[in-house]
C-alpha positions as CSV (number, residue, x, y, z in Angstrom):
1,M,0.0,0.0,-0.3
2,T,1.3,3.4,-1.3
3,T,1.6,6.5,1.5
4,P,0.3,10.0,0.2
5,T,4.0,10.7,0.1
6,A,4.8,7.9,-2.3
7,D,1.8,9.6,-4.4
8,W,3.3,12.6,-4.8
9,K,6.4,12.5,-5.5
10,Q,5.3,10.1,-8.4
11,L,3.1,12.3,-9.1
12,I,5.9,15.3,-9.3
13,F,8.1,12.3,-11.0
14,Q,5.4,11.9,-13.5
15,N,5.4,15.5,-14.0
16,L,8.6,16.2,-14.5
17,K,8.6,13.3,-17.1
18,A,5.9,14.6,-19.3
19,R,7.5,17.7,-19.3
20,N,10.8,17.0,-20.3
21,R,9.5,15.1,-22.8
22,K,7.3,17.9,-24.0
23,E,10.4,20.3,-23.7
24,T,13.2,17.8,-25.3
25,Y,11.6,16.5,-28.3
26,E,12.2,19.2,-31.0
27,F,15.9,18.9,-29.5
28,A,16.1,15.6,-29.6
29,D,17.9,15.2,-33.1
30,L,20.0,18.1,-31.9
31,I,20.9,16.4,-28.7
32,D,21.7,13.4,-30.3
33,S,23.9,15.2,-32.7
34,Q,26.1,16.6,-30.0
35,N,26.1,13.3,-28.4
36,K,27.2,11.6,-31.3
37,L,30.3,14.5,-31.9
38,F,30.4,14.7,-28.4
39,E,32.2,10.9,-28.2
40,Q,33.7,11.4,-31.4
41,V,36.0,14.2,-30.2
42,T,36.4,12.8,-27.0
43,A,37.7,9.7,-29.2
44,L,39.8,11.9,-30.9
45,K,41.0,13.4,-28.1
46,S,41.6,9.9,-26.7
47,R,43.5,8.7,-30.1
48,N,45.3,12.2,-30.2
49,M,46.7,11.3,-26.4
50,Q,48.0,8.1,-28.2
51,L,49.6,9.4,-30.5
52,T,51.7,12.1,-28.9
53,L,52.3,9.6,-26.6
54,E,53.7,7.1,-29.4
55,T,55.4,10.2,-31.0
56,E,57.3,11.0,-28.1
57,K,57.9,7.0,-27.4
58,L,59.3,7.3,-31.2
59,K,61.4,10.7,-30.6
60,A,63.4,9.7,-27.7
61,E,64.3,6.0,-29.6
62,N,65.2,8.3,-32.5
63,L,67.4,10.5,-30.1
64,S,68.7,7.6,-28.5
65,L,69.6,5.9,-32.4
66,Q,71.0,8.8,-33.1
67,V,73.1,9.4,-30.1
68,R,74.4,5.7,-30.4
69,V,75.3,6.7,-34.3
70,D,77.3,9.2,-33.8
71,S,78.9,8.6,-30.4
72,G,79.7,5.1,-32.4
73,G,78.4,3.5,-28.7
74,P,77.4,0.0,-29.0
75,G,74.2,-0.4,-30.7
76,S,75.4,2.3,-33.1
77,G,75.2,-0.1,-35.9
78,V,71.6,-0.5,-36.4
79,P,71.0,-0.6,-40.2
80,N,69.9,2.4,-42.0
81,E,67.0,0.6,-43.0
82,K,65.2,1.0,-39.6
83,V,65.8,4.1,-39.0
84,Q,64.3,5.2,-42.3
85,Q,61.5,3.1,-41.5
86,L,60.9,4.9,-37.7
87,E,61.7,8.0,-40.1
88,Q,58.5,7.2,-42.0
89,K,56.8,6.3,-39.2
90,L,57.4,8.8,-37.2
91,F,56.5,11.1,-40.4
92,K,53.4,9.2,-40.7
93,L,52.3,9.9,-37.3
94,H,53.1,13.3,-37.6
95,E,51.0,13.8,-40.5
96,E,48.3,11.9,-38.4
97,L,48.6,14.2,-35.6
98,T,48.3,16.8,-37.8
99,E,44.9,15.4,-39.2
100,M,43.5,15.2,-36.0
101,H,44.1,18.7,-35.1
102,K,42.6,19.9,-37.7
103,K,39.8,17.6,-37.7
104,R,39.7,18.8,-33.8
105,G,39.4,22.4,-34.8
106,E,36.4,21.5,-37.2
107,N,34.9,19.8,-34.6
108,A,35.2,22.4,-32.1
109,Q,33.6,24.6,-34.7
110,Q,30.7,22.3,-35.1
111,I,30.3,23.1,-31.0
112,I,30.3,26.4,-31.6
113,D,27.5,26.3,-34.0
114,L,25.8,24.0,-32.2
115,N,25.9,26.3,-29.2
116,A,24.5,28.9,-30.6
117,A,22.0,26.8,-32.5
118,L,20.7,25.0,-28.9
119,K,20.9,29.4,-27.6
120,E,18.8,30.0,-30.4
121,K,16.4,27.2,-29.7
122,E,16.4,28.0,-26.2
123,K,15.0,31.8,-27.0
124,E,12.2,29.4,-29.3
125,I,11.7,27.9,-26.0
126,L,11.5,30.7,-23.8
127,V,9.1,32.4,-26.3
128,K,7.1,29.2,-27.0
129,D,6.8,29.0,-23.2
130,G,5.3,32.5,-23.3
131,K,2.8,31.6,-26.0
132,L,2.1,28.7,-24.3
133,S,1.6,30.6,-20.7
134,D,-1.0,33.1,-22.8
135,A,-2.7,30.6,-24.7
136,H,-3.5,28.2,-21.3
137,S,-4.9,31.7,-20.2
138,T,-6.7,31.9,-23.1
139,E,-8.0,28.5,-22.9
140,Q,-9.0,29.3,-19.0
141,T,-10.6,32.3,-19.7
142,L,-12.9,30.8,-22.6
143,K,-13.7,28.0,-20.7
144,N,-15.3,30.7,-18.3
145,E,-17.1,32.0,-20.7
146,M,-18.0,28.9,-22.3
147,K,-19.2,27.9,-18.6
148,N,-21.1,31.3,-18.4
149,L,-22.5,30.5,-21.8
150,E,-24.1,27.7,-21.4
151,R,-25.8,28.7,-18.1
152,T,-26.6,31.9,-20.0
153,I,-28.3,29.0,-22.4
154,L,-30.1,27.2,-19.9
155,E,-31.4,30.2,-18.4
156,L,-33.0,31.4,-22.0
157,E,-34.0,27.6,-22.3
158,A,-36.2,28.2,-19.0
159,T,-37.3,31.9,-20.4
160,N,-38.1,30.7,-23.4
161,Q,-39.9,27.7,-22.4
162,T,-42.1,30.1,-20.0
163,L,-42.6,32.4,-22.6
164,K,-43.9,29.4,-24.7
165,D,-46.3,28.9,-22.2
166,E,-47.5,32.3,-21.7
167,H,-47.9,32.5,-25.0
168,Q,-50.2,29.9,-25.6
169,A,-52.4,30.6,-22.9
170,L,-52.4,34.3,-24.6
171,Q,-53.3,32.8,-28.0
172,M,-56.3,30.6,-26.1
173,A,-57.1,33.8,-24.5
174,F,-57.1,35.3,-27.9
175,T,-59.1,33.1,-29.5
176,S,-61.3,33.6,-26.7
177,L,-61.4,37.4,-26.9
178,E,-61.4,37.8,-30.9
179,E,-64.8,35.2,-31.3
180,K,-66.2,37.6,-28.3
181,H,-65.4,40.6,-30.3
182,K,-67.2,38.8,-34.0
183,K,-70.1,38.9,-31.7
184,L,-70.0,41.9,-30.4
185,M,-69.1,43.1,-33.8
186,N,-72.3,41.4,-35.4
187,D,-74.7,42.7,-32.0
188,N,-72.5,45.8,-33.1
189,D,-74.4,45.8,-36.6
190,E,-77.4,45.0,-36.2
191,I,-77.6,47.8,-33.2
192,M,-76.5,50.1,-36.2
193,A,-79.0,49.1,-38.1
194,R,-81.4,49.6,-35.7
195,W,-79.9,52.9,-34.8
196,L,-79.8,54.4,-38.6
197,Q,-83.4,53.3,-39.0
198,Q,-84.3,55.5,-36.1
199,K,-82.0,58.3,-36.9
200,M,-83.8,58.4,-40.5
201,A,-87.3,58.3,-38.5
202,Q,-86.2,61.5,-37.0
203,A,-84.4,62.7,-39.5
204,D,-87.6,62.7,-42.0
205,A,-89.8,64.0,-39.0
206,L,-87.5,66.8,-38.5
207,N,-87.6,67.7,-42.1
208,R,-91.4,67.7,-42.1
209,E,-91.2,69.6,-38.9
210,N,-89.0,72.3,-41.0
211,D,-90.6,72.3,-44.3
212,Q,-94.2,73.2,-41.8
213,F,-92.0,75.6,-40.2
214,M,-90.7,77.4,-43.6
215,A,-94.2,77.0,-45.1
216,H,-95.6,78.7,-42.0
217,K,-92.8,81.3,-42.4
218,Q,-93.3,81.6,-46.5
219,R,-96.8,82.3,-45.9
220,M,-96.4,85.1,-42.9
221,L,-93.7,86.7,-45.3
222,Q,-96.2,87.1,-48.1
223,K,-99.1,88.1,-45.9
224,Q,-96.9,90.9,-44.6
225,L,-95.4,91.7,-48.1
226,A,-99.2,91.9,-48.9
227,E,-100.0,94.3,-46.2
228,A,-96.8,96.9,-47.1
229,A,-97.9,96.5,-50.2
230,L,-101.7,97.9,-49.5
231,E,-99.6,100.6,-47.4
232,P,-98.5,104.0,-49.3
233,V,-95.0,103.6,-49.0
234,T,-92.0,104.7,-51.7
235,V,-88.8,102.8,-52.1
236,T,-87.3,105.7,-50.7
237,E,-89.6,105.8,-47.6
238,Q,-89.4,103.5,-44.3
239,T,-91.4,103.4,-41.3
240,S,-90.1,103.3,-37.8
241,D,-90.5,102.6,-34.2
242,I,-87.9,102.4,-31.6
243,A,-85.5,104.9,-31.1
244,G,-85.8,106.1,-35.0
245,I,-84.5,102.6,-36.0
246,P,-86.1,101.5,-39.5
247,Q,-88.2,98.3,-38.7
248,I,-88.8,97.4,-42.8
249,C,-86.4,97.5,-45.4
250,L,-87.4,97.0,-49.2
251,N,-84.1,98.6,-50.5
252,A,-80.9,98.0,-48.0
253,S,-78.4,100.7,-48.8
254,I,-74.7,100.2,-49.1
255,P,-73.0,102.0,-46.2
256,T,-70.1,104.3,-47.2
257,K,-67.9,105.2,-44.1
258,A,-67.2,104.4,-40.7
259,Q,-69.3,105.9,-38.2
260,Q,-67.6,104.6,-34.7
261,K,-65.2,102.4,-33.8
262,L,-65.6,100.5,-30.5
263,D,-62.8,98.9,-28.0
264,A,-65.4,95.8,-27.6
265,H,-63.0,93.7,-26.0
266,E,-59.4,92.8,-24.9
267,G,-58.2,90.7,-27.7
268,E,-59.6,89.0,-31.1
269,V,-63.5,89.9,-31.2
270,N,-64.9,86.4,-33.0
271,A,-68.3,87.4,-33.4
272,V,-70.8,90.1,-34.0
273,L,-74.7,90.2,-34.3
274,W,-77.5,92.4,-34.4
275,S,-80.8,91.7,-32.6
276,P,-83.9,91.1,-35.4
277,T,-85.1,94.5,-34.0
278,G,-82.1,95.6,-35.0
279,T,-82.4,97.8,-31.3
280,M,-79.1,95.9,-29.8
281,F,-76.3,93.6,-30.7
282,A,-73.7,91.4,-29.3
283,T,-70.4,90.7,-29.8
284,G,-68.0,87.3,-28.6
285,G,-64.6,87.8,-28.2
286,S,-61.6,85.5,-27.6
287,D,-61.8,87.1,-23.0
288,R,-64.3,84.3,-23.0
289,K,-67.2,87.1,-23.0
290,I,-70.6,88.0,-24.8
291,K,-70.6,91.6,-24.4
292,L,-74.7,93.5,-25.0
293,W,-74.5,96.9,-26.8
294,D,-77.8,99.3,-27.2
295,F,-78.0,101.3,-30.2
296,S,-80.3,104.2,-30.5
297,L,-80.0,107.1,-32.6
298,G,-77.1,105.3,-34.2
299,Q,-75.2,105.3,-31.0
300,C,-73.8,102.2,-29.4
301,Q,-73.3,101.5,-25.5
302,C,-72.1,98.4,-23.3
303,K,-75.1,97.6,-20.9
304,G,-73.7,94.1,-19.8
305,F,-72.3,91.1,-20.5
306,L,-72.1,86.9,-20.2
307,A,-70.1,85.4,-18.3
308,G,-69.6,81.0,-18.4
309,S,-67.8,80.1,-21.4
310,N,-64.4,78.3,-20.7
311,A,-63.1,79.3,-23.7
312,G,-63.5,82.1,-26.6
313,I,-66.4,82.9,-28.0
314,T,-66.7,82.0,-32.0
315,S,-70.6,82.6,-32.6
316,L,-74.0,84.2,-31.6
317,E,-77.1,84.0,-32.4
318,Y,-80.5,85.3,-31.4
319,D,-83.4,83.7,-30.7
320,I,-86.8,85.2,-33.0
321,D,-88.3,86.6,-29.2
322,E,-84.8,88.1,-28.3
323,A,-85.3,86.6,-25.0
324,N,-82.2,84.2,-25.6
325,I,-78.9,84.6,-27.1
326,L,-76.8,81.0,-28.2
327,G,-72.9,81.2,-28.5
328,A,-70.7,78.9,-29.7
329,S,-67.2,78.1,-28.0
330,N,-63.4,77.0,-28.6
331,D,-64.0,74.7,-25.0
332,Y,-66.3,72.2,-27.7
333,A,-69.5,73.2,-26.5
334,C,-72.1,75.7,-27.2
335,R,-74.4,77.4,-24.8
336,L,-77.5,79.2,-24.1
337,W,-77.9,82.6,-21.8
338,S,-81.6,84.1,-21.0
339,L,-81.2,88.0,-21.9
340,S,-83.8,88.8,-18.9
341,D,-81.4,87.9,-16.1
342,L,-78.5,87.4,-18.0
343,R,-78.1,83.5,-17.1
344,L,-76.9,80.6,-18.1
345,R,-79.1,78.2,-19.1
346,H,-78.1,75.6,-21.2
347,T,-74.7,74.0,-22.2
348,L,-74.4,71.4,-25.2
349,T,-71.4,68.9,-25.0
350,G,-70.5,66.5,-27.9
351,H,-68.3,67.6,-29.9
352,S,-64.6,66.8,-30.6
353,G,-63.2,69.9,-31.8
354,K,-63.7,73.7,-31.6
355,V,-67.4,74.9,-32.5
356,L,-67.4,77.3,-35.0
357,S,-70.8,78.3,-35.2
358,A,-74.1,77.9,-33.5
359,K,-77.8,78.6,-35.0
360,F,-81.1,77.9,-34.1
361,L,-82.8,75.6,-36.2
362,G,-86.8,76.6,-36.9
363,E,-87.7,77.4,-33.0
364,S,-85.6,78.2,-29.5
365,S,-85.8,74.6,-28.7
366,K,-83.5,73.1,-31.8
367,V,-80.0,74.1,-32.0
368,V,-77.7,73.0,-35.2
369,S,-74.0,73.6,-34.4
370,G,-70.8,72.9,-36.7
371,S,-67.5,72.0,-35.3
372,H,-64.2,71.8,-36.4
373,D,-64.3,67.9,-35.5
374,R,-66.2,68.3,-39.3
375,T,-69.4,67.5,-38.0
376,L,-73.0,69.2,-37.8
377,K,-74.8,68.4,-34.8
378,I,-78.7,68.8,-33.8
379,W,-79.5,69.1,-30.4
380,D,-82.6,69.2,-29.0
381,L,-82.8,71.6,-25.5
382,H,-85.6,70.1,-23.7
383,T,-83.2,66.6,-23.8
384,K,-79.8,68.8,-23.8
385,A,-78.8,65.7,-26.4
386,Y,-78.1,65.9,-30.5
387,R,-80.6,64.1,-32.4
388,M,-78.4,63.1,-36.1
389,S,-74.7,64.2,-36.9
390,L,-73.7,65.3,-40.2
391,L,-70.3,65.6,-41.9
392,A,-69.5,69.6,-43.0
393,C,-67.4,70.6,-46.0
394,T,-63.7,72.7,-45.8
395,R,-63.2,76.4,-45.9
396,E,-62.4,77.9,-49.5
397,D,-61.4,81.5,-50.6
398,T,-64.8,81.9,-52.0
399,L,-68.3,82.5,-51.4
400,K,-71.0,80.2,-52.8
401,V,-74.8,81.8,-53.0
402,I,-76.4,78.2,-52.7
403,D,-80.8,78.4,-53.6
404,L,-82.2,76.0,-51.1
405,R,-85.2,75.9,-52.8
406,Q,-83.6,74.0,-56.2
407,N,-80.6,73.1,-53.7
408,Q,-77.7,74.0,-56.2
409,V,-75.1,77.1,-56.1
410,I,-76.7,80.1,-58.2
411,N,-73.5,82.3,-57.8
412,T,-69.9,81.8,-56.9
413,L,-68.7,85.4,-55.4
414,C,-64.5,85.8,-55.6
415,D,-62.3,88.5,-55.9
416,E,-58.2,88.0,-56.3
417,N,-57.7,90.4,-53.4
418,F,-59.6,88.6,-51.2
419,K,-58.5,85.9,-48.9
420,V,-60.7,84.3,-45.8
421,A,-58.5,85.2,-42.4
422,S,-60.2,81.9,-40.2
423,D,-62.1,79.2,-40.6
424,W,-64.7,81.1,-38.3
425,T,-65.1,84.2,-40.9
426,R,-68.2,84.2,-41.8
427,A,-70.6,86.2,-44.3
428,V,-74.0,87.9,-43.9
429,F,-76.8,88.7,-46.6
430,S,-78.4,92.1,-46.7
431,P,-81.7,92.1,-44.8
432,D,-83.6,92.2,-49.0
433,G,-81.3,89.8,-50.6
434,T,-79.2,91.9,-52.9
435,Y,-76.0,92.1,-51.6
436,V,-73.4,90.1,-49.5
437,A,-70.7,91.2,-46.8
438,A,-67.1,89.5,-46.0
439,G,-64.4,90.8,-44.2
440,S,-61.2,89.3,-45.6
441,Q,-57.5,88.8,-44.2
442,D,-55.9,92.2,-44.8
443,G,-58.3,94.1,-42.7
444,T,-61.0,94.9,-45.7
445,L,-65.0,94.7,-46.2
446,F,-66.2,93.4,-49.3
447,I,-69.1,94.1,-50.6
448,W,-70.6,91.8,-53.6
449,N,-73.7,92.4,-55.8
450,I,-75.2,89.5,-55.9
451,Q,-77.0,89.4,-59.8
452,K,-74.0,91.1,-61.0
453,G,-71.9,88.7,-59.1
454,K,-69.3,91.2,-58.9
455,V,-67.8,93.9,-56.2
456,E,-69.8,96.9,-55.7
457,K,-67.9,98.6,-52.9
458,T,-64.9,97.8,-50.8
459,L,-64.7,99.8,-47.3
460,K,-61.1,99.8,-45.7
461,E,-60.7,101.2,-41.7
462,H,-59.3,97.8,-39.9
463,T,-55.8,97.2,-39.5
464,H,-56.4,94.0,-38.9
465,S,-58.3,90.7,-40.2
466,I,-62.3,90.7,-40.7
467,L,-63.3,87.7,-38.6
468,A,-67.4,88.7,-38.5
469,C,-69.7,90.9,-39.9
470,S,-73.6,91.6,-39.5
471,W,-76.4,93.6,-41.5
472,H,-78.6,95.6,-39.6
473,P,-82.6,94.6,-40.5
474,A,-83.2,98.1,-41.5
475,G,-80.4,97.7,-43.9
476,S,-78.5,101.2,-43.1
477,F,-75.8,99.9,-40.9
478,I,-72.9,96.9,-40.9
479,L,-71.0,95.8,-37.7
480,T,-67.6,94.5,-38.5
481,S,-65.2,92.6,-35.8
482,E,-61.3,92.1,-36.0
483,K,-58.9,90.2,-34.9
484,Q,-57.2,93.2,-32.5
485,K,-60.5,94.3,-30.2
486,K,-62.0,96.5,-32.8
487,V,-65.9,96.6,-33.9
488,I,-66.3,99.2,-36.7
489,L,-69.7,100.4,-36.8
490,W,-70.7,101.2,-40.5
491,G,-73.4,103.6,-42.0
492,D,-74.1,106.1,-45.3
493,M,-75.3,108.8,-43.1
C-alpha cells in the first residue's frame, strides 16, 4: 500500500517526465548529434593522446639511436633501413597528428555552431513557453466564458419555455376574445342598423317639421308683403318705431364710411350680431365674454356681458323673440343664455373639436352646431342631447350663393384680393338679399352684388383681419369685428 508521500512524489516524477518529453521533443535530433559529436571528440582526444605518446616515444627512441650512431657506441650499428622505417613511421604519425588537429578544430567549430543553435532554440523555447502560457490563460478564459454561456443558454431555454407557455395561454385568451369580438361586432352591426333606421325616421320627422315651419314662415312673409304693398310706402321711404330705427327694409343701402369704432374686447372679436329688431347687438371675443350693446340714434353703448364660457366665443345667435342668445365656443361646447336675467341656461357638449358656429333651427328649442371636427350636430334643448350628426365641408377663399329650393349653387363670388381670415370667418346677406358682405384677411370689407356677381364696394378702416360682420335688419348699417379688439359701425349718414 502506497503512502500519500509516495503518491505525490510519483505524481511530481511523472509530471517532470512529461515536461521533459515535451520540452526535449523538438531538440532530440540536435541533442543526439551533439552527443555523437561529443563522443567523436572524446575518441579523437584519446587517439590524439595515444599518438602523442607514441610520437614522444618514437622521438625518444630516435634520439637514442641518433646518439648511439653519433657516438659509435654499442648499438650504433643499427641498420639504416630501420632508421628510415622509423623516420617514415614518425612522419606518418606527424601527418596523422596534423589531421587529428585539423579534425579537432572542425569539431570545435561544430560545437560552437551547435551551442549557438542551442541558444537560439532555448530562446524559441522561452517564446513558445510564453505563448503557451498565454494560450493556457486564453483557454481558461474561454472555458469560463463557455461555462457562463452554457448557464446563459440554460436560463434562456427556461425563459423561452416560460414565454412559450405564456404565448399559448395568451393565444387561447386571444382566440376567446376574438370570438367575443366577432359576436360584439355582429351585435353592434345589428344595433347600428336599428339606430340608423331610428335616426332616419327622426330625420324625416325633423325635415317634415322644418318644411312645415318654412311653409308657415313663407306664408307669414307673403302676408306681411301683401300688407306692406297696401300701405303707401315708396322705395325710399321707411317706417320706424323704437328710437328712430327703421323696422321695414325694402331696399338695403351700402354703407360708405365708419361712423363709430369700439374697443369691444380685450383680444380678438370673433363674432358680432344684430338682434332681430336692430335695437341692440352682441359681440363675442377670445376673452370668453359675450358683451351686449344698446343701439339708439346711431350710437352704441355697452349695457352688460354674459359669462360662463371656458374659452373664446366664436359665434352668436339671437332667438326670434330676443329672449335668449346662443354662443359657440372653442371649449368644444355651445351655450344658451337668458337675456332677461343674463344667466346661463344650457350647455351643449358632444363635439370633439372647436365649435365654430351655432344657430337656432326653426324654433328656440332646436339648435344646429358646426365644429372643427367636421361634423354638424342637431340638438334638442329639452333633452340637451343631439339628435343627429352630419359631415361638414371645408374652407375656401370664395363665397357660394346656394338656392335651397333648387339645392344648387347659383353664383360664386370671389376676388383676387379677398382671402378668408380664419375658419370661423362668416359672410352675411343684406336684409333684402341683394348684397353679400364679408371681411378679408387684410382688414378690407368686401360687398358683392349678387345679381351682377361682382364687388360693389370695398371699405378699409380695419388694421387687422376681419373675422365677422352683421347687416342691420333695416339695411342701413353694418357691424364688423377684427382680430384686435375693434368693432366698427358702418353707415351711409
